[in-house]
C-alpha positions in Angstrom: -130.2 -70.3 31.9 -128.3 -73.4 32.9 -129.0 -76.6 31.0 -127.6 -79.8 32.4 -129.2 -82.2 29.8 -129.8 -82.4 26.1 -133.4 -82.7 25.3 -135.8 -82.4 22.3 -138.7 -80.1 22.0 -141.8 -81.6 23.5 -144.9 -82.0 21.5 -148.2 -80.4 22.6 -151.8 -81.6 22.2 -153.3 -78.4 23.6 -155.6 -76.4 21.4 -154.1 -73.1 22.7 -150.9 -73.3 24.7 -151.3 -69.6 25.6 -154.1 -70.5 28.0 -151.7 -72.5 30.2 -151.1 -71.1 33.7 -147.5 -71.3 34.9 -146.0 -70.9 38.4 -142.4 -70.7 39.4 -141.6 -73.4 41.9 -141.3 -72.0 45.5 -138.1 -73.9 46.0 -136.3 -71.6 43.6 -134.6 -68.5 45.2 -133.5 -65.6 43.1 -130.7 -63.0 43.9 -129.3 -60.2 41.8 -125.7 -60.0 40.8 -123.9 -56.9 39.5 -121.7 -57.6 36.5 -120.1 -54.3 35.6 -122.8 -52.5 33.6 -125.0 -55.6 33.3 -127.2 -57.0 36.0 -127.8 -60.7 36.1 -129.9 -62.9 38.4 -129.0 -66.2 39.9 -131.7 -68.7 40.8 -130.9 -71.5 43.3 -132.9 -74.7 43.4 -132.9 -75.6 47.1 -133.8 -79.2 46.3 -130.8 -80.0 44.1 -128.4 -77.2 45.1 -128.0 -76.2 41.4 -127.7 -72.6 40.3 -129.2 -71.0 37.2 -128.2 -67.8 35.5 -130.9 -65.4 34.1 -130.6 -62.2 32.2 -132.7 -59.2 33.0 -135.3 -60.0 30.3 -135.6 -63.6 31.4 -135.9 -62.7 35.0 -138.7 -60.2 34.2 -140.6 -63.0 32.4 -140.0 -65.3 35.4 -141.4 -62.7 37.8 -144.7 -62.7 35.9 -145.2 -66.4 36.3 -147.1 -66.1 39.6 -149.6 -68.9 39.1 -152.4 -66.5 38.1 -151.5 -65.3 34.6 -151.8 -67.4 31.5 -149.0 -67.5 28.9 -151.1 -65.2 26.7 -151.4 -62.6 29.5 -147.6 -62.9 30.2 -146.9 -62.4 26.5 -149.1 -59.2 26.4 -147.5 -57.9 29.6 -144.0 -58.4 28.1 -145.1 -56.5 25.0 -146.3 -53.6 27.1 -143.0 -53.6 29.0 -141.0 -53.3 25.8 -139.7 -56.8 25.4 -140.0 -58.0 21.8 -140.7 -61.6 22.6 -143.0 -63.5 20.3 -145.5 -66.1 21.5 -143.2 -68.9 20.3 -140.4 -67.4 22.4 -142.6 -67.3 25.6 -143.7 -70.9 25.1 -140.1 -72.1 24.4 -138.9 -70.3 27.5 -141.6 -71.9 29.7 -140.8 -75.4 28.3 -137.2 -74.8 29.3 -138.2 -73.9 32.9 -140.6 -76.9 33.2 -138.0 -79.3 31.9 -135.5 -78.1 34.5 -138.3 -78.3 37.2 -138.0 -74.6 37.9 -141.7 -74.1 37.1 -144.9 -76.1 37.0 -147.9 -75.9 34.8 -151.2 -75.6 36.7 -154.5 -76.8 35.2 -156.9 -73.9 34.6 -159.5 -75.3 37.0 -157.1 -75.6 39.9 -156.7 -73.0 42.7 -153.9 -70.6 41.9 -150.6 -70.5 43.8 -151.0 -73.9 45.4 -147.9 -74.9 47.3 -146.0 -77.9 46.2 -145.8 -80.4 49.1 -143.1 -83.0 48.2 -140.3 -83.6 45.9 -142.2 -86.5 44.4 -145.1 -84.2 43.6 -142.6 -81.8 42.0 -141.3 -84.5 39.8 -144.8 -85.7 38.9 -145.9 -82.1 38.1 -142.9 -81.4 36.0 -143.3 -84.7 34.0 -147.1 -84.0 33.6 -146.5 -80.5 32.3 -143.6 -81.4 29.9 -146.1 -80.8 27.1 -148.0 -77.6 27.1 -151.7 -78.4 27.7 -151.2 -82.1 28.3 -153.3 -83.4 31.2 -151.6 -86.8 32.1 -149.2 -89.4 30.8 -149.8 -93.0 30.2 -149.4 -95.2 33.4 -147.3 -97.7 31.6 -144.9 -95.0 30.3 -144.6 -93.6 33.8 -144.0 -97.1 35.2 -141.2 -97.7 32.7 -139.7 -94.3 33.4 -139.8 -95.0 37.1 -138.1 -98.3 36.8 -135.5 -96.9 34.4 -134.8 -94.1 36.8 -134.4 -96.5 39.7 -132.1 -98.7 37.6 -129.9 -95.7 36.6 -129.7 -94.5 40.2 -128.7 -98.0 41.3 -126.0 -98.2 38.7 -124.8 -94.7 39.5 -124.6 -95.8 43.1 -122.0 -98.4 42.2 -119.8 -95.7 40.6 -120.2 -92.9 43.2 -121.0 -93.3 46.9 -121.4 -90.2 49.2 -121.2 -90.5 53.0 -122.0 -87.4 55.0 -120.1 -87.5 58.3 -120.7 -84.2 60.0 -122.7 -81.0 60.1 -120.3 -78.6 58.4 -122.0 -75.5 59.8 -121.6 -76.7 63.4 -117.9 -77.7 62.8 -117.2 -74.3 61.1 -118.9 -72.4 64.0 -116.6 -74.2 66.5 -113.5 -73.5 64.5 -114.2 -70.0 63.5 -113.1 -68.2 66.7 -109.7 -69.9 66.6 -109.0 -70.0 62.9 -111.1 -67.3 61.3 -108.3 -64.8 61.5 -106.3 -66.9 59.0 -108.3 -65.3 56.3 -107.7 -61.7 57.3 -105.6 -59.3 55.2 -102.7 -59.4 57.7 -102.7 -63.2 57.7 -102.7 -63.3 53.9 -99.6 -61.1 53.9 -97.8 -63.4 56.3 -99.0 -66.4 54.1 -97.4 -64.8 51.0 -94.0 -64.4 52.8 -94.2 -67.9 54.2 -95.0 -69.5 50.8 -92.3 -67.6 49.0 -89.8 -68.6 51.6 -90.8 -72.3 51.4 -90.6 -72.3 47.6 -87.3 -70.5 47.8 -85.9 -73.1 50.2 -86.9 -76.0 48.0 -85.7 -74.3 44.8 -82.3 -73.5 46.2 -81.9 -77.1 47.5 -83.4 -78.8 44.5 -80.7 -81.5 44.3 -81.1 -82.6 47.9 -84.9 -82.4 47.7 -85.0 -84.6 44.6 -83.7 -87.4 46.7 -86.7 -87.0 48.9 -89.0 -87.0 45.9 -87.7 -90.4 44.8 -88.4 -91.9 48.2 -92.1 -91.1 47.7 -92.4 -94.3 45.7 -91.0 -96.4 48.5 -93.7 -99.0 49.3 -92.8 -98.9 53.0 -93.9 -95.3 53.2 -97.3 -95.7 51.5 -99.1 -96.0 54.8 -97.5 -92.8 56.0 -98.6 -91.1 52.8 -102.1 -92.3 53.1 -102.4 -90.9 56.7 -100.9 -87.6 55.6 -103.4 -87.4 52.8 -106.3 -88.0 55.1 -105.2 -85.4 57.6 -104.4 -82.7 55.0 -107.8 -83.3 53.2 -109.6 -82.8 56.5 -107.7 -79.6 57.0 -108.5 -78.6 53.4 -112.2 -79.0 53.8 -112.2 -77.3 57.2 -110.5 -74.4 55.5 -113.4 -74.0 53.0 -115.9 -74.3 55.9 -114.3 -71.8 58.2 -113.8 -69.2 55.4 -117.4 -69.6 54.3 -118.7 -69.2 57.8 -116.5 -66.1 58.2 -118.4 -64.6 55.3 -121.8 -65.5 56.8 -122.5 -68.5 54.4 -124.4 -71.5 55.7 -122.2 -74.6 55.4 -123.8 -77.9 54.5 -122.7 -81.4 55.2 -119.1 -82.6 55.4 -118.1 -86.1 54.5 -116.3 -88.4 52.1 -117.3 -89.7 48.7 -115.9 -92.6 46.7 -115.6 -92.1 43.0 -114.6 -95.3 41.3 -113.3 -96.5 44.7 -111.1 -93.3 44.9 -111.8 -91.5 48.2 -112.6 -87.7 48.0 -113.4 -85.4 50.9 -116.1 -82.8 50.4 -117.9 -80.0 52.1 -121.1 -78.2 50.8 -120.6 -74.5 50.5 -122.8 -73.9 47.5 -124.6 -71.1 49.3 -121.4 -69.0 48.6 -123.1 -68.0 45.4 -125.4 -65.8 47.4 -122.4 -63.5 48.2 -122.5 -60.4 46.1 -118.7 -59.7 46.2 -116.8 -61.8 43.8 -113.6 -61.8 45.8 -115.4 -63.3 48.8 -116.6 -66.2 46.6 -113.1 -66.7 45.2 -111.6 -66.7 48.7 -114.0 -69.4 49.8 -113.1 -71.5 46.7 -109.4 -71.1 47.3 -109.5 -71.5 51.1 -108.6 -75.2 51.1 -105.6 -74.7 48.8 -104.6 -71.6 50.8 -104.4 -73.6 54.1 -102.6 -76.5 52.5 -100.0 -74.3 50.8 -99.3 -72.7 54.2 -98.8 -76.1 55.8 -96.5 -77.1 52.9 -94.4 -74.0 53.2 -93.9 -74.6 56.9 -93.0 -78.2 56.2 -90.4 -77.0 53.6 -88.8 -74.8 56.2 -88.8 -77.7 58.8 -87.2 -79.9 56.2 -84.5 -77.3 55.6 -83.5 -77.0 59.3 -83.9 -80.6 60.4 -81.0 -83.0 60.6 -81.0 -86.1 58.4 -83.6 -88.6 59.7 -87.2 -89.6 59.7 -88.5 -86.1 60.7 -86.7 -84.5 57.8 -88.2 -87.0 55.4 -91.6 -86.7 56.9 -91.5 -82.9 56.4 -90.6 -83.4 52.7 -93.6 -85.7 52.3 -95.9 -83.2 53.9 -94.6 -80.5 51.4 -95.1 -82.8 48.4 -98.7 -83.8 49.4 -99.8 -80.3 50.6 -98.0 -78.4 47.8 -97.5 -79.7 44.3 -100.0 -82.5 44.6 -102.8 -80.2 45.8 -102.1 -77.7 43.1 -102.0 -80.4 40.4 -105.4 -81.7 41.4 -107.4 -78.9 43.0 -106.1 -76.0 40.8 -107.2 -77.9 37.6 -110.1 -75.8 36.1 -111.2 -78.7 33.9 -112.4 -80.7 37.0 -115.3 -79.6 39.2 -112.9 -78.8 42.0 -111.5 -75.6 43.5 -109.9 -74.4 40.3 -113.2 -74.7 38.4 -115.2 -72.7 40.9 -112.5 -70.0 41.0 -112.7 -69.7 37.3 -116.5 -69.6 37.3 -116.4 -66.9 40.0 -113.9 -64.8 38.1 -115.9 -65.0 34.9 -119.2 -64.4 36.7 -120.6 -67.5 35.0 -122.6 -69.8 37.4 -122.6 -73.4 36.2 -119.8 -72.7 33.7 -119.6 -76.3 32.6 -123.3 -76.7 31.9 -123.4 -73.5 29.9 -120.3 -74.5 27.9 -121.5 -78.0 27.2 -124.8 -76.8 26.1 -123.1 -74.4 23.7 -120.7 -77.0 22.5 -123.5 -79.5 21.9 -125.4 -76.9 19.9 -122.3 -76.2 17.8 -121.8 -79.9 17.1 -125.5 -80.2 16.1 -125.2 -77.2 13.9 -122.1 -78.6 12.2 -123.4 -82.1 11.7 -127.2 -81.5 11.2 -127.4 -77.8 10.3 -129.6 -77.1 13.3 -129.9 -73.4 14.1 -128.0 -72.6 17.3 -130.3 -71.4 20.1 -129.7 -68.0 21.7 -127.2 -68.3 24.6 -127.8 -66.6 27.9 -124.1 -65.7 27.9 -123.0 -62.7 25.9 -119.8 -61.6 24.2 -116.6 -63.4 24.8 -118.1 -65.4 27.7 -120.2 -67.5 25.3 -117.2 -68.6 23.2 -115.0 -69.1 26.3 -117.6 -71.4 27.9 -117.7 -73.5 24.7 -113.9 -73.7 24.6 -113.7 -74.6 28.3 -116.3 -77.3 27.7 -114.3 -78.8 24.8 -111.1 -78.9 26.9 -112.9 -80.4 29.9 -114.6 -83.1 27.7 -111.3 -84.1 26.2 -109.5 -84.1 29.5 -112.2 -86.0 31.3 -112.4 -88.7 28.5 -108.7 -89.3 29.0 -108.8 -89.0 32.8 -112.0 -91.2 33.2 -110.7 -93.8 30.8 -107.5 -94.1 32.8 -109.5 -94.5 36.0 -111.8 -97.1 34.5 -108.8 -99.0 33.1 -107.1 -98.8 36.5 -110.1 -100.1 38.4 -110.7 -102.9 35.8 -107.0 -104.0 36.2 -106.9 -103.6 40.0 -110.2 -105.1 41.1 -110.3 -107.9 38.4 -113.9 -109.3 38.0 -115.6 -106.5 40.0 -113.4 -103.9 38.3 -114.4 -105.1 34.9 -118.1 -105.0 35.9 -117.6 -101.4 37.2 -115.8 -100.5 34.0 -118.7 -101.8 31.9 -121.2 -99.8 34.1 -119.1 -96.7 33.8 -118.8 -97.0 30.1 -122.6 -97.5 29.8 -123.5 -94.6 32.1 -121.1 -92.1 30.8 -120.8 -93.1 27.1 -123.4 -95.5 25.7 -126.6 -94.1 27.3 -125.9 -90.4 26.6 -125.0 -91.3 23.0 -128.2 -93.3 22.6 -130.3 -90.5 24.0 -128.7 -88.0 21.7 -129.3 -90.3 18.7 -132.9 -90.8 19.6 -133.3 -87.0 19.9 -131.8 -86.6 16.4 -133.9 -89.4 14.9 -137.2 -87.9 16.3 -136.3 -84.3 15.7 -138.7 -84.1 12.7 -141.4 -86.3 11.3 -140.6 -88.7 8.4 -141.2 -87.5 4.9 -143.8 -90.1 3.8 -142.0 -93.4 3.2 -138.6 -91.8 3.1 -136.3 -90.8 5.8 -136.0 -87.1 6.7 -132.9 -85.0 6.5 -131.8 -85.6 10.1 -132.3 -89.3 9.9 -130.3 -89.6 6.7 -127.5 -87.5 8.3 -127.5 -89.7 11.4 -127.2 -92.9 9.3 -124.4 -91.3 7.3 -122.5 -90.3 10.4 -123.0 -93.7 12.1 -121.8 -95.4 8.9 -118.7 -93.2 8.8 -117.9 -93.9 12.5 -118.4 -97.6 11.9 -115.9 -97.6 9.1 -113.4 -95.8 11.3 -113.9 -98.4 14.1 -113.6 -101.2 11.6 -110.3 -99.7 10.3 -109.0 -99.2 13.9 -109.7 -102.8 14.9 -108.9 -104.8 11.8 -106.3 -103.0 9.7 -102.7 -102.6 10.6 -101.8 -99.4 12.4 -100.4 -96.7 10.1 -98.1 -95.7 13.0 -94.7 -97.2 13.3 -93.1 -99.2 16.1 -90.0 -97.6 17.7 -86.9 -99.5 18.6 -84.1 -97.9 20.7 -80.7 -97.8 19.0 -77.1 -96.7 19.8 -74.2 -96.0 17.5 -71.0 -97.9 18.3 -67.6 -98.6 16.7 -67.5 -101.8 14.6 -65.1 -104.5 16.0 -63.8 -102.0 18.5 -60.9 -103.2 20.7 -61.4 -102.4 24.4 -58.2 -103.2 26.3 -58.8 -104.0 29.9 -56.5 -104.7 32.8 -55.8 -108.5 33.0 -54.8 -108.3 36.7 -54.6 -105.7 39.5 -51.5 -103.8 38.6 -49.8 -100.4 38.2 -49.6 -98.6 34.8 -45.8 -98.5 34.2 -45.7 -97.1 30.7 -48.1 -95.6 28.1 -46.7 -95.4 24.6 -49.7 -93.8 22.8 -52.1 -90.9 23.2 -55.6 -90.1 22.0 -55.8 -89.7 18.2 -52.7 -91.8 17.4 -53.0 -94.3 14.5 -51.7 -97.7 15.4 -51.2 -101.0 13.6 -52.0 -104.5 14.7 -49.3 -105.7 17.2 -48.2 -102.2 18.3 -47.3 -102.0 22.0 -49.7 -99.6 23.6 -49.1 -99.9 27.4 -47.2 -101.8 30.0 -48.4 -102.8 33.4 -46.4 -104.0 36.4 -47.3 -106.0 39.4 -44.3 -106.4 41.8 -46.1 -108.9 43.9 -46.8 -111.1 40.8 -43.1 -110.9 39.8 -42.1 -111.8 43.4 -44.5 -114.7 43.4 -43.0 -115.9 40.1 -39.5 -115.8 41.5 -40.6 -117.7 44.6 -42.2 -120.4 42.5 -39.0 -120.7 40.4 -37.0 -121.3 43.5 -39.5 -123.9 44.8 -39.5 -125.7 41.4 -35.7 -125.8 41.4 -35.7 -127.3 44.9 -38.2 -130.0 43.9 -36.3 -130.8 40.8 -33.1 -131.2 42.8 -34.9 -133.5 45.3 -36.2 -135.7 42.5 -32.6 -136.2 41.2 -31.2 -136.9 44.7 -34.0 -139.5 45.5 -33.4 -141.2 42.2 -29.7 -141.5 42.8 -30.4 -143.1 46.2 -32.8 -145.5 44.6 -35.8 -143.9 46.4 -37.9 -144.0 43.3 -41.3 -143.3 45.0 -40.0 -140.2 46.7 -38.3 -139.2 43.4 -41.6 -139.5 41.6 -43.4 -137.3 44.2 -40.8 -134.6 44.0 -41.0 -134.7 40.2 -44.8 -134.3 40.3 -44.4 -131.3 42.6 -41.9 -129.7 40.2 -44.3 -130.2 37.3 -47.2 -128.7 39.3 -45.0 -125.7 40.0 -44.1 -125.4 36.3 -47.8 -125.2 35.5 -48.4 -122.5 38.0 -45.3 -120.7 36.7 -46.7 -120.9 33.1 -50.0 -119.3 34.3 -48.1 -116.5 36.1 -45.9 -115.9 33.0 -49.0 -115.7 30.9 -50.4 -113.1 33.2 -47.1 -111.2 33.1 -47.1 -111.3 29.3 -50.7 -110.0 29.2 -49.5 -106.9 31.1 -48.0 -105.8 27.8 -51.1 -104.3 26.1 -50.9 -104.8 22.3 -53.2 -103.5 19.5 -55.2 -106.4 18.1 -56.4 -104.3 15.1 -55.4 -101.4 12.9 -57.1 -98.2 14.1 -57.1 -95.1 16.1 -56.8 -94.5 19.8 -60.1 -93.0 21.0 -59.5 -93.0 24.7 -59.1 -89.4 26.0 -56.4 -88.3 28.5 -54.2 -91.4 28.2 -51.3 -89.6 29.9 -53.4 -89.6 33.1 -53.2 -93.4 33.3 -49.4 -93.4 34.0 -48.7 -94.5 37.5 -52.3 -95.4 38.3 -53.4 -98.5 40.1 -56.0 -100.3 38.0 -58.2 -103.2 39.0 -58.7 -106.4 37.0 -61.3 -105.8 34.2 -61.0 -102.0 34.3 -61.0 -100.3 30.9 -57.7 -98.9 29.8 -57.7 -98.1 26.1 -60.0 -98.3 23.0 -58.8 -98.8 19.5 -61.3 -98.3 16.6 -61.7 -96.9 13.1 -63.9 -93.7 12.8 -64.9 -95.0 9.3 -66.2 -98.3 10.7 -69.3 -97.8 12.8 -72.5 -99.7 13.3 -75.9 -99.3 14.9 -77.1 -101.7 17.6 -80.8 -102.1 17.8 -82.3 -103.2 21.2 -85.4 -105.2 20.5 -87.9 -105.9 23.3 -90.1 -108.9 23.5 -93.2 -107.0 22.3 -91.4 -105.8 19.2 -89.9 -109.2 18.4 -92.3 -110.6 15.8 -92.6 -107.2 14.0 -88.8 -106.9 13.8 -88.4 -110.5 12.6 -91.0 -109.9 9.9 -89.3 -106.6 8.8 -85.9 -108.2 8.8 -87.1 -111.2 6.8 -88.5 -108.8 4.2 -85.1 -107.0 4.0 -86.7 -103.7 4.7 -84.6 -100.5 5.1 -85.4 -98.8 8.4 -85.4 -95.1 9.1 -83.2 -94.2 12.1 -83.4 -90.8 13.8 -80.6 -90.0 16.3 -80.5 -87.3 18.9 -79.2 -84.2 17.4 -81.4 -84.3 14.4 -79.4 -86.8 12.4 -81.6 -89.0 10.2 -80.3 -92.0 8.2 -81.5 -95.2 6.6 -80.1 -98.7 7.5 -80.9 -102.1 6.2 -82.3 -104.5 8.8 -80.3 -107.5 9.9 -81.3 -110.7 11.7 -81.5 -110.7 15.5 -78.8 -112.3 17.6 -80.0 -115.7 18.9 -80.1 -115.0 22.7 -81.6 -112.3 24.9 -79.5 -110.7 27.6 -79.9 -108.4 30.6 -76.4 -106.9 30.1 -76.5 -103.2 29.3 -75.3 -102.8 25.7 -74.1 -99.2 26.1 -74.1 -96.8 29.1 -75.9 -94.2 27.0 -79.0 -96.4 26.8 -79.6 -96.5 30.5 -82.5 -94.5 31.9 -80.2 -93.1 34.6 -78.2 -91.5 31.8 -81.3 -90.2 29.9 -81.7 -93.3 27.7 -84.8 -95.3 27.0 -84.1 -98.5 28.8 -85.0 -99.2 32.4 -82.1 -100.5 34.5 -81.5 -101.8 38.0 -78.3 -101.8 40.1 -76.4 -105.0 40.6 -75.6 -105.9 44.1 -73.0 -105.6 45.6 -71.4 -103.9 42.6 -72.4 -100.5 41.3 -73.0 -101.7 37.8 -76.4 -101.7 36.1 -78.3 -104.3 34.2 -81.5 -104.2 32.2 -84.8 -104.8 34.0 -86.1 -106.9 31.1 -84.0 -109.1 28.8 -83.5 -107.6 25.3 -82.5 -109.0 22.0 -80.0 -107.3 19.8 -79.4 -106.7 16.1 -76.3 -105.0 14.5 -76.8 -102.8 11.5 -73.6 -101.9 9.7 -73.0 -98.3 8.3 -71.0 -97.3 5.3 -67.8 -95.2 5.8 -69.5 -91.9 4.7 -72.4 -92.4 7.1 -70.0 -93.5 9.9 -68.1 -90.2 9.7 -71.4 -88.2 10.1 -72.4 -89.8 13.4 -70.7 -90.1 16.8 -70.3 -93.2 18.8 -72.7 -93.2 21.8 -75.4 -91.3 20.0 -78.8 -92.9 20.8 -82.0 -92.7 18.9 -85.0 -94.6 17.5 -85.4 -97.0 14.6 -88.9 -97.3 13.1 -90.4 -100.4 11.7 -94.0 -101.1 10.4 -96.5 -102.0 13.1 -98.4 -105.3 12.6 -101.0 -104.4 15.2 -104.3 -102.6 14.8 -104.8 -99.2 16.4 -106.9 -100.7 19.1 -104.4 -103.3 19.9 -101.6 -100.7 19.9 -103.6 -98.6 22.4 -104.4 -101.6 24.6 -100.7 -102.6 24.7 -99.7 -99.1 25.6 -102.2 -99.0 28.5 -101.0 -102.3 29.8 -97.4 -101.2 29.7 -98.4 -98.3 31.9 
């Protein structure tokens, strides 16, 4: 049977619990379900909408609880019917039913089979009968429980708000004549062809479609995305409703709920569990995704045939929201969405998560406290699969919910922090405290000493406290990672001094050259012509100066002489530019530029790279240190630590740390480090040029390599350098979340 809470065994003050009369609540409906050779029964609580799974033996025991038989009579009847249940088994089973409000305990003097009038009376009866034979609870205890329940419901209302907007059954009835045929066999065949065609179009045009994907993050289109999401989710929920109505299932309310301020559409189709055929229940669970994928496939085809423009981009957005986004969220079986219900239907396990979590909790208690695991209503592999599913869902939801809580706390500031505290209390602190109280009161104390469970609980809490203390105080055992790139040491990078043509190339890739070797000659006819013109102008001004001086016109002679000197200075600049068009080697080394012969005759712009001269035995590692790693790197460098460097390709080496260069820069140290080239550094394009710069300023440190190591690595290889982390594990996690 389904169990949504962890509870302890109630105590009893009755002299003979077998004299208690039990009645199954009239609000619980039962239906049989064939499961291959095994018949199971599903009970639905109409008040809560929850479903409970019973085996044949359990259902037979439930059928005897008619409000007239005592537990002793029920036990004797079960013995006569061949069920080897002991009196303890019967009492434990009844306690389970009462605690889940599936049955009530009637006082012996009352009339039998008295109908329960209200939900409040149900809750009071269930609480009053929580202990077999108990007549009433203390008023003060009831009052405290009532106030505590109201407080918890109020806090829960801050986390989740549900707003029913329409009668789903009425909406489905109106849509059924027009859209019910979408779920026929012929329509599903057409749907298969359509989806395959849509996926094929996107797959075959992946490069073009990737451009549309990048535009999803354009802030100017967020409003369009929000409207698309609203429309598609309405269609999604209508798909569930119409499919359920087509199979004769009553549809409940439709509306919207806010979970940590995140909007989620919903429709109540829980009555689908009444359907006997499993494929019908699966079809209802998949109906929303089925409709959205069809819309996404049509949008992909429209995108393919549309010309470039807004319509083409809008079709791509529809495909992304209706296709991959829907599958990523709704098909996840670890969330209580469509994928979860499909998995539950396929396995024939109603309330899969509740069964699994109960089993997982029992396994944890058995491991930590040696408590005997109770018998599970699931048999065979279903029992273990439910526990495995519960473990995966708990881990996933811890990560997912932590991310949501952190996002809300960051986004909503003060209110977000309050919501985060409430969420942590409701989902973490209170369940943990209830479980600890259960373990503490599981058995009475052994005189003045603590019992086994209490000693175990104290030991576990102490161990966890030590772990928390280590995680918050001690330095993290994990290392910081700093991006690095291999480059040549003192490499000569010859660039074009002016806009010019390559007239001659005297070297090729792999040639060894010495300092002063002529590598290349450039020519710029316009520059030579300009020099000749300036020479003529200078000669004219010099002649004028002589003539004016001979005539005694000293002032005019001085002006002409000054003009000639100005032209001489301009000529010197041009001669210097012409001289720089002779590219010389400034160091001994090797030509590493490939295809140098292709440069001959090319027109190159000023600053364009022409040749590189370096020595393969002289390489170095450049470490790029971000601001958050600055202090840790300084400390490691001051201690003269030897860092471990791991390069792409599996090369691992050690290099002594060196001091940081004094100033930070946004200049990209090496093209291989850019994120656009698969590197670790975020870059942005400079306008109007097409060059890139770093998004955040970075400091640099150069680590020299010995000749042997230099020969084993390649220039341009990128990797990571590890240094000790001076933060605690908690601080490291917090910094990681903030960086996201």
